[in-house]
C-alpha positions as CSV (number, residue, x, y, z in Angstrom):
1,X,204.2,112.1,57.1
2,X,205.3,109.1,59.2
3,X,202.2,109.3,61.4
4,X,200.0,109.6,58.2
5,X,201.7,106.5,56.7
6,X,201.1,104.5,60.0
7,X,197.5,105.5,60.0
8,X,196.9,104.5,56.5
9,X,198.6,101.2,57.0
10,X,196.4,100.5,60.1
11,X,193.4,100.6,57.8
12,X,194.4,97.2,56.6
13,X,194.2,95.7,60.1
14,X,190.8,96.8,61.4
15,X,189.5,93.3,62.0
16,X,192.0,92.5,64.6
17,X,190.9,95.4,66.6
18,X,188.0,93.1,67.5
19,X,185.4,95.8,67.5
20,X,187.6,98.6,69.0
21,X,188.0,101.9,67.2
22,X,191.5,102.4,68.5
23,X,194.6,100.4,67.6
24,X,198.1,101.4,68.3
25,X,200.6,101.1,65.3
26,X,203.1,99.4,67.8
27,X,200.7,96.5,68.0
28,X,201.4,95.8,64.3
29,X,204.9,96.8,64.4
30,X,205.9,94.5,67.2
31,X,204.4,91.4,65.5
32,X,207.3,89.1,64.4
33,X,205.6,86.3,62.5
34,X,203.7,86.4,59.2
35,X,200.5,84.6,58.8
36,X,200.3,81.2,57.0
37,X,197.1,79.5,56.0
38,X,196.4,76.5,58.4
39,X,196.1,73.5,56.2
40,X,196.1,71.1,59.1
41,X,193.1,72.9,60.6
42,X,191.3,72.7,57.3
43,X,191.9,69.0,57.1
44,X,190.6,68.4,60.6
45,X,187.5,70.4,59.8
46,X,186.7,68.6,56.6
47,X,187.0,65.2,58.3
48,X,184.6,66.2,61.1
49,X,182.2,67.9,58.7
50,X,182.0,64.7,56.6
51,X,180.6,62.8,59.7
52,X,178.6,65.7,61.1
53,X,180.5,66.1,64.3
54,X,179.3,69.6,65.1
55,X,181.0,69.8,68.5
56,X,184.4,69.1,67.1
57,X,183.8,71.5,64.3
58,X,182.9,74.3,66.7
59,X,186.2,73.6,68.6
60,X,188.2,73.6,65.3
61,X,186.6,76.8,64.3
62,X,187.6,78.5,67.5
63,X,191.2,77.4,66.8
64,X,191.0,78.7,63.3
65,X,190.0,82.2,64.5
66,X,192.4,82.2,67.3
67,X,195.2,82.4,64.8
68,X,194.0,85.9,63.9
69,X,194.3,87.0,67.5
70,X,197.8,85.7,68.1
71,X,199.8,88.7,69.5
72,X,202.9,87.6,67.6
73,X,201.3,87.0,64.1
74,X,200.7,89.9,61.7
75,X,197.6,89.2,59.7
76,X,195.8,91.8,57.6
77,X,192.1,92.1,56.9
78,X,192.7,90.9,53.4
79,X,194.5,87.8,54.6
80,X,191.6,87.0,57.1
81,X,189.0,87.4,54.4
82,X,191.1,85.4,52.0
83,X,191.6,82.5,54.5
84,X,187.9,82.3,55.3
85,X,186.9,82.1,51.7
86,X,189.7,79.6,51.0
87,X,188.3,77.4,53.8
88,X,184.8,77.8,52.4
89,X,185.9,76.9,48.9
90,X,187.7,73.8,50.1
91,X,184.5,72.7,51.9
92,X,182.5,73.2,48.7
93,X,185.1,71.3,46.7
94,X,185.4,68.3,49.1
95,X,181.9,68.1,50.4
96,X,179.8,69.1,47.4
97,X,177.7,65.9,47.9
98,X,176.2,67.5,51.0
99,X,175.6,70.9,49.6
100,X,172.9,70.4,46.9
101,X,170.2,72.0,49.1
102,X,172.4,74.1,51.5
103,X,170.9,77.5,51.6
104,X,173.9,79.0,53.6
105,X,176.1,78.8,50.4
106,X,174.2,81.5,48.7
107,X,173.7,83.5,51.9
108,X,177.5,83.4,52.9
109,X,178.9,86.9,52.5
110,X,181.5,88.5,54.8
111,X,182.5,91.3,52.5
112,X,180.8,93.9,54.8
113,X,181.8,92.2,58.1
114,X,183.2,94.7,60.7
115,X,184.5,92.3,63.3
116,X,185.9,88.8,63.5
117,X,182.9,87.7,65.5
118,X,180.6,88.6,62.7
119,X,182.8,86.6,60.3
120,X,183.0,83.6,62.7
121,X,179.2,83.7,63.2
122,X,178.6,83.6,59.4
123,X,181.1,80.8,58.9
124,X,179.7,79.0,61.9
125,X,176.2,79.0,60.4
126,X,177.6,77.7,57.1
127,X,179.4,74.8,58.9
128,X,176.4,74.0,61.1
129,X,174.2,73.6,58.0
130,X,176.7,71.2,56.4
131,X,176.9,69.2,59.6
132,X,173.1,68.9,59.6
133,X,173.2,67.7,56.1
134,X,175.8,65.1,56.9
135,X,173.9,63.7,59.8
136,X,170.7,63.7,57.7
137,X,172.5,61.8,54.9
138,X,174.0,59.3,57.3
139,X,170.5,58.7,58.9
140,X,169.0,58.2,55.4
141,X,171.7,55.8,54.4
142,X,171.5,54.0,57.7
143,X,167.7,53.6,57.5
144,X,168.0,52.4,53.9
145,X,170.6,49.8,54.9
146,X,168.5,48.6,57.9
147,X,165.5,48.2,55.8
148,X,167.6,46.2,53.3
149,X,168.9,43.8,56.0
150,X,165.4,43.2,57.6
151,X,163.8,42.9,54.2
152,X,166.3,40.3,53.2
153,X,165.7,38.2,56.4
154,X,162.0,38.5,56.1
155,X,162.1,37.1,52.6
156,X,164.6,34.3,53.2
157,X,164.0,33.1,56.8
158,X,162.5,29.9,55.4
159,X,165.8,28.8,53.9
160,X,167.5,26.4,56.2
161,X,170.9,27.7,55.6
162,X,170.2,31.4,56.3
163,X,172.9,32.8,58.5
164,X,174.7,36.0,59.4
165,X,177.7,34.9,57.3
166,X,175.5,34.4,54.2
167,X,173.7,37.7,54.6
168,X,177.0,39.4,55.1
169,X,178.3,37.9,51.9
170,X,175.1,38.8,49.9
171,X,175.0,42.4,51.1
172,X,178.8,42.9,51.5
173,X,178.6,43.8,55.1
174,X,180.3,42.7,58.3
175,X,178.5,39.9,60.1
176,X,178.7,41.7,63.5
177,X,177.2,44.8,62.0
178,X,174.3,42.8,60.6
179,X,173.8,41.3,64.1
180,X,173.8,44.8,65.6
181,X,171.2,46.0,63.0
182,X,168.8,43.1,63.8
183,X,169.1,43.8,67.5
184,X,168.5,47.5,67.1
185,X,165.4,47.1,64.8
186,X,163.7,44.1,66.3
187,X,165.0,43.8,69.9
188,X,166.1,40.2,69.3
189,X,169.3,38.6,68.3
190,X,169.5,37.2,64.9
191,X,168.8,33.6,65.7
192,X,165.8,34.5,67.9
193,X,164.3,36.8,65.3
194,X,164.6,34.2,62.5
195,X,163.1,31.5,64.7
196,X,160.4,33.9,65.7
197,X,159.4,34.4,62.1
198,X,159.5,30.6,61.5
199,X,157.3,29.8,64.4
200,X,154.8,32.6,63.6
201,X,154.4,30.9,60.1
202,X,154.4,27.4,61.6
203,X,151.5,28.4,63.8
204,X,149.6,29.5,60.8
205,X,150.3,26.3,58.9
206,X,149.4,24.1,61.9
207,X,145.9,25.4,61.7
208,X,145.7,23.6,58.4
209,X,145.1,19.9,58.7
210,X,146.6,18.9,55.4
211,X,150.3,19.1,56.5
212,X,152.2,17.0,58.9
213,X,154.6,18.3,61.5
214,X,157.5,17.2,59.4
215,X,156.1,18.9,56.3
216,X,155.7,22.2,58.4
217,X,159.2,21.9,60.0
218,X,160.7,21.7,56.5
219,X,158.6,24.4,55.0
220,X,159.5,27.1,57.6
221,X,163.2,26.3,57.4
222,X,164.0,23.5,59.9
223,X,166.1,20.6,58.7
224,X,165.0,18.3,61.6
225,X,161.5,18.1,63.0
226,X,162.7,17.4,66.6
227,X,164.6,20.7,66.5
228,X,161.6,22.4,65.2
229,X,159.4,20.9,68.1
230,X,162.1,22.1,70.6
231,X,162.2,25.6,69.3
232,X,158.4,25.7,69.0
233,X,158.0,24.7,72.6
234,X,160.6,27.3,73.8
235,X,158.5,30.0,72.2
236,X,154.9,28.7,72.8
237,X,155.3,26.6,75.9
238,X,153.7,23.6,74.1
239,X,154.6,21.3,71.3
240,X,153.3,21.8,67.7
241,X,151.0,18.9,68.1
242,X,149.5,20.2,71.3
243,X,149.1,23.7,69.6
244,X,147.2,22.0,66.7
245,X,144.9,20.2,69.0
246,X,144.3,23.4,71.0
247,X,143.5,25.4,67.8
248,X,141.1,22.7,66.6
């Protein structure tokens, strides 16, 4: 009767056999600690999922499953399944903005899993899909933000008072971040990009005889004509007047 009871009890611990068909009851009997759900691991995983850090998520997932293989911790199949589903539900609750088109949600099923590796693989696919969505969302938001910044500059470069501080205030962004965006998109720093836009427009206006150098300087965003002439020469190698003569 005692052997029978031990055998029946072992049916609740098949997963920690890790694929083996043999498990000694002493393995369960000698475990001293009861399993507790790892909230700290859950929090770490959620934080890294939110930013799409797949490498960190993989490491955290390994740590999560290592708890089930601890030789001192008694954890039944029911507790393992419950923990995995609890982790999944927490992800769904906290990151639902990433899951609208995540197919792995419907496909996630570990009810018939025979080993921990099968469960880990299923959960791993679920997490990988969410990481991809997080990265995709960040890229979309970044692209939208970059377009907003460059579009604002392209529309307002003729204003004499355009500056990183003004754009930062208008778009509620850090001025250094805006400077970084301009550099990444255009290859130029903010001042050079703005002046480049101004000089390109000035060259177009210089082909028209009806406007003076002073008029053109003011129209493209320079408060002083002498500064316009200096910037123009630094870009083109000649003065605006010489450029006009050359074009005529």
